[in-house]
N, C-alpha and C positions, 0 to 999 in steps of 0.2 A: 257652334261649340264643337271642339274636337271630340273624337271618340277614342276610348281606351279599351283595349282587350283585357277582360277580367280573368286573366290566367287561363287555366285549363277548362273553365266553363265555356270559353270561346264567345261569351257575351261581349258585344260591343256596347259600352255604356258611355254616357257623357263624362267628360274629364272631371267634372264636379257633380256630386250627387246631392240628395236631400235627406236630412236626418229628421225623424218624425217626432222628437220630443217636444219642441217649442210650440207645436200647434195644439197641444193638449188643452191649454187654457183658453184658446180662441173659440169663439162661437162657431157653430157648424159651417155656416155659409162663408164666414170670414176665412176659415181654414181651407175650405174648398177653393176659394178664390186664390189664395196663396199657392196652393198645390197646382192648380191649372195654369197660373202665371209661370210657375217654374217650368212646366212642360212646354208652354208656348215659347219660352225663352231658350229651350234646347236641353233642359235637364230630363234625362230618361231613366235614371236610377234612383229609386225611392226605397229608403230603409226605415223600418219601424220595428215594433215588438209587441207581443201580446200584452205586456205589462204597461204599455204607454197609453193608459186611459182609453179614449175613443179614437186614437190616432189611426188605427187600422181602418175603422169605419169611414173616417174622413177621406183617407187616401183612396179607399175602394170606391167610394161614391164619386170622387173627383176624376178618377182615371178610368172608370168603367168603359167609357166610349172609345178610349185610346189604348185599351189594355194590350193590344198586339204591338204597340209601339213603345212599351215601357218594360223595365225589368223591376220586379217587385221582390224585396227581401224583407223577411221578418224573423222573429226569434222566439224561443221558449226558455224560461228559467227552470223548467221542470227537469229533474234528473232521472226520473223513472219513465218507463215506456208508456204506462197507462196515462200518466199526467201529460206527457209530451203529445200523445195521440189526441187527447182532448183539446189541448191548446192549438194543435195544428188544424183540427176540424173547425174550431172557432175562427182561426185566422182566415181560412178559406172562405168562410161565410162573411166575415167582416170585410175582406178585401174584394169580395164579389168576383171570385175567380175559381176555376176548377183546378188550377195548378200554380204553386208558388215557385218562382224561378230559383230563389236562393233561401233555404231554410237554415237558420243558424242556431246552434246551441249557445245560449246566452251566458256570458260572464264565467267562462271556465278559467278561473284564476288561481287554482291550486291543483297540485298533482292528484290529490284525493278526489277532487271533483271530476277530473278527466277520467280517472279510473272508474268512477261511479257511472258516468254516462256511457262508457264503452263496455261495461260489464253486461253479462246476460240479464235481461230485464231492464236495462238502462235506456235512457232517452234515445240514444243512437239507434237502438233496435227498432223503435217506432218510426223514426224518420227514414230508415232504410226500407222498411215495409211500405211506407207511403211513397217512396221513390219508385218502388217496383210496381205500385198501383197507378203511377202517373200523376200523383198529387204533388210531387216535389221533383224539381229537375236536378238541383245540386245542393250539397250540404256544406255548410261552413261553421265557423265558431267565432265567438268574440271573447276577448280577454282583457284584463288589465295587468297581466303579469307576463313578462318576457320569457322567463324560464319555462313556465307551463306552456306558453304559446309555441315555443320551439319544439317541445316534446309532442304537442298536438300536431304540429306540421309534419314532423318526422314519422308520425304514426301512419300516415298515408290514408287516413279516413276522411280527410276534408279537402275541399276544393278552394276555400278562401279563408283568410284570417282577417279579423277586424280588431284593431287595437288603438288606443289613444296615440296620436302623433301630431306634434306641433313644435314650434321652436323652443318650447320649454321641455316638453316630453319627447326628446328626439333620440333617445337611446335605441328604439327599435331599428333604426337605420344601420346600426353598427353590425349586428349579427342576424337578428330575426328576418329582416327584409332580404338579406342575401340568401338565407336558407329557404325562405318561402319562394323567392325568385328562382332558385335552382330547381325547386320542385314544381315550378310553373303554377304556383298558387296565386289567385287574385288577392290583392292587398287593399284593404279598405281602412281609411283613417277616420276614426271617430274623434270628436272633440278638437277639430282643427283650430278652434278659437279658445282652447283650454277650458271648455265647458262654460264659456262666457267670461272667463277670468281675464282674457287678453282683449284689450279694446283697440289695438292697432291691427284692424283687419287687413290693411294693405300689407303689412309685414308678414302676417300669418300666411296669407295665400301666396305671396311671392316666395316665401320660404318653401311652401309645399310644391310650388311649380318646379323646384329643383328635382323633384321625384315624380316624373311624369307617369310612372307605372303604378303610383299610389293614388287611389280615388278617395278624396276627402268628402265627407258627408256633413256639411254644416247644418245646424238647425236654423231654419229660416221661418220667421213668423210675420213678415210683412212684405208687401210688394217692393218697398224701398230696399229692404235687405237683399231680396232676390236680385234686383237690378245692380246693386253695389257689388255683390260677389261675382256675378256674371261679367261685370265690367272689368274686373281684375283679369279675367280669362280672355276677354275680347281684345284687351290691350295689355298683354303681359309685359312686365318690366323687371329686369334682373335686379337683385339686391345690390345696393351701392355700399361703399365703405362706411358711410354714415349710417346706413340701415343696419349693418352688422354691429356697429357700436351701440345703436339703440337696442338691438336684441340682447346684447351682452348686459346692458344696463338693466333691462327688465328681468333678465335671468338672475342677476345678482340681488335685485330688490326682493324677488319672490323667494329665493333660496330653494332648497331641495324638498323641504317639508311644507306642503301647502295643500289646501282642499281643492280637489278637482271638480267639485260641484256635480258629482254623478248622481247624488240623491239616494244612494243605496242605504245610507244611515238613517233615513227618515221613513215613516213617521216615528217620532220619539214619544214614548208613553208619558213623559213628563212635559210634553209640549215645547221642548227646546227647539228653536229654529237653528239647527246645527249649521247648515250652509250659510245662513245669514250671519252667524257669529264668526265663522271661519273666514269670511271674505273681508274682514276688517282691515287686515294688513294691506291687501291689494287696493282697497279704497284709498288708504293713505298714500300708497305708492303712486297712485294716479294723480296725486297732487290736486285733488278736488278741494274746494273751499271747505275749511274745517266745519263750518256750520252745516254745510250740505252733507258731509260725511256723518256727522252726529245724527242729523235728521233721518238719514237712510238706514243706519244700523242700530239706532237706539232700541226699537221694539225687540229686535233679535237679541241684543245684549241683555235686555231685561229678562228675556226668557231663559238665558243661560244661568240665571240665579236658581232655576228649578232643577238643575242637573244634580242627580244623586250618585253619579259615578258608577252606575251599574255595569258599564262596559259593553252593553249590547251593541252600541253604535260601532265600537272598534271591531267587534266580531264580524259585523256586516260590511265594514269598509274594505273594498278590494285592494286598497293601497296600504293596508295595515297601519293606518295612522293612529296614534294614541289620542283619540278624540277628546276624552274627558280632560286630559292634561292641556291640550291645545285650547279647549274652551276656557279653562281657567286663565291660561296665559293671555288669550285675546281679551277676555273680560277685564283683566288687570290693566292691560295696555289701553283699552278703551277708557277706563276710569281715569287713568293718568292723562290721556289725551284730552278728555272732557274737562279736566280740572286745570289744564295748562292754559296760559294766557291766550294762545292762538285758538283754543277751543271755545 
């Protein structure tokens, strides 16, 4: 696998990395097996976060013996220095290392949040202190908002930016990537498969290969998935005219307002399976058998009946989606779909 220079960090990382969310539900040994398989197949960049369950522990255990050959990145959602310092200490323990290569401030998706972490007593203060103590090498941030990301890049405080990027969410390429590139910042693409929304992995990674300076970090939860993704890089193939037509078809079917399945909206106090409800449109768009669609989404749709429209989910959504409205809309569509002859 080719190596990519991660901006001003000067780290040489594999051209595709590893995202740590999907190993959360795996058993410990199964997760360790997947992680080690990734390394053995050439992946050297591993990204996780303090909030990703036991993902850090699994990665730390799996890579302890090859730590000097890997680049580890993790994150904190804390906005204050004290909270960030505690998270960082825990991450060092979980990852079984005395220094984290890239420590990121997680989900800085509003200007107020950026101001908060950079203010005296903010999270950045703790990470800078840790860097001076040799516990962190470089500092980055993650975001779901382009405007905030541009401001964070221009602040000069960060070495990398991580943002969703795929053939549906391709807006970062227009301005953000140019600004980050001019500042020699490393660019990391989360959700290369749209958070699991896009099932044409071949199109997803061939689209991303047009941006060789961007390092995608797909979430991989099986040996088969690892081999499939690496196969796209072992034998790269440019997008054809038909591929572009397929991409445009998928874009038009999903529209601009859709759930990115980031999970920030859950848990819901009313036990509503929000991502499970919001994925209904994409299930239909995939042209699965109606009986299969109903079977897969019915439990989630039944949970939507519990929504009291409190709005807490919308406040937590980094994309600003009107979730209660979309829940009602998807539930109504599901009922009509279920009652239709094809259902």
